[in-house]
C-alpha positions as CSV (number, residue, x, y, z in Angstrom):
1,M,211.3,57.2,22.5
2,A,211.8,60.9,22.8
3,K,210.1,63.3,20.4
4,K,212.1,65.3,17.9
5,Q,212.5,68.9,18.7
6,K,211.0,71.3,16.1
7,K,213.1,73.9,14.6
8,P,211.9,77.5,15.1
9,K,210.2,79.0,12.1
10,K,212.1,81.7,10.2
11,P,210.4,85.1,10.0
12,N,209.4,86.4,6.5
13,Q,212.1,88.5,4.9
14,V,210.0,91.2,3.5
15,W,213.0,93.2,2.2
16,K,213.7,90.4,-0.3
17,V,210.2,90.4,-1.8
18,Y,209.5,94.1,-2.3
19,E,211.5,96.9,-3.9
20,K,211.2,100.6,-3.2
21,K,211.7,103.1,-6.0
22,G,211.2,106.7,-4.7
23,E,207.9,106.6,-2.9
24,E,206.5,103.7,-4.8
25,I,206.7,100.1,-3.6
26,S,206.8,97.3,-6.2
27,R,206.9,93.5,-6.0
28,K,210.1,91.8,-7.3
29,N,208.5,88.4,-8.1
30,K,205.4,87.5,-10.0
31,N,202.1,86.5,-8.4
32,C,200.8,83.0,-8.9
33,P,198.0,82.9,-11.6
34,K,196.2,80.1,-9.9
35,C,196.4,81.2,-6.3
36,G,195.9,84.9,-7.0
37,A,197.4,88.1,-5.4
38,G,199.4,87.6,-2.2
39,Y,201.1,84.4,-3.3
40,F,204.5,85.0,-4.8
41,M,206.2,82.6,-7.2
42,A,209.8,81.6,-6.3
43,A,212.4,82.7,-8.8
44,H,214.8,79.8,-9.6
45,K,217.5,79.6,-12.2
46,D,215.4,78.1,-15.0
47,R,211.8,78.4,-13.7
48,M,209.2,80.2,-11.5
49,T,207.3,78.1,-9.0
50,C,204.4,78.6,-6.6
51,G,205.1,77.2,-3.1
52,K,201.4,76.7,-2.3
53,C,199.9,74.9,-5.4
54,G,203.1,73.8,-7.2
55,Y,202.4,75.8,-10.4
56,M,205.5,76.1,-12.6
57,E,206.5,78.3,-15.5
58,K,209.7,77.9,-17.5
59,T,211.8,81.1,-18.0
60,A,213.6,82.4,-21.0
61,A,216.9,81.0,-19.7
62,E,215.9,77.5,-20.4
63,K,214.7,78.3,-23.9
64,E,218.1,79.7,-24.7
65,E,219.8,76.5,-23.4
66,K,217.7,74.5,-25.9
67,K,218.9,76.7,-28.7
68,E,222.6,76.2,-27.7
69,K,222.3,72.4,-27.6
70,P,222.3,71.8,-31.4
71,K,225.6,73.8,-31.6
72,K,227.3,71.4,-29.1
73,E,226.1,68.4,-31.0
74,E,227.6,69.7,-34.3
75,K,231.0,69.9,-32.5
76,K,230.8,66.3,-31.3
77,E,230.0,65.1,-34.9
78,E,233.1,66.9,-36.2
79,K,235.3,65.1,-33.7
80,K,233.8,61.7,-34.6
81,E,234.5,62.1,-38.3
82,A,238.3,62.3,-37.7
83,P,239.8,58.7,-37.9
84,K,241.7,57.5,-34.9
85,E,245.1,55.8,-35.4
86,K,245.8,52.6,-33.6
87,K,249.2,52.0,-32.1
88,P,250.9,48.7,-33.1
């Protein structure tokens, strides 16, 4: 059997990780608390994760979703209270 060809590795996209304000350079993403400086955490929709050790932190976006869920349940209860008529 023939061996699979490996895909070439993508170069690091430094312009996506750092931000320049005037003459200062700052990091966009947070560093991993377990791995230390130099290891960035990936910013996802609802969490921040470390690619090296797998450490994860939930962001405020997920906390807001939990607050909204009880409101949706109240709407469902209101719909259930209305009696349904059966057709003869």
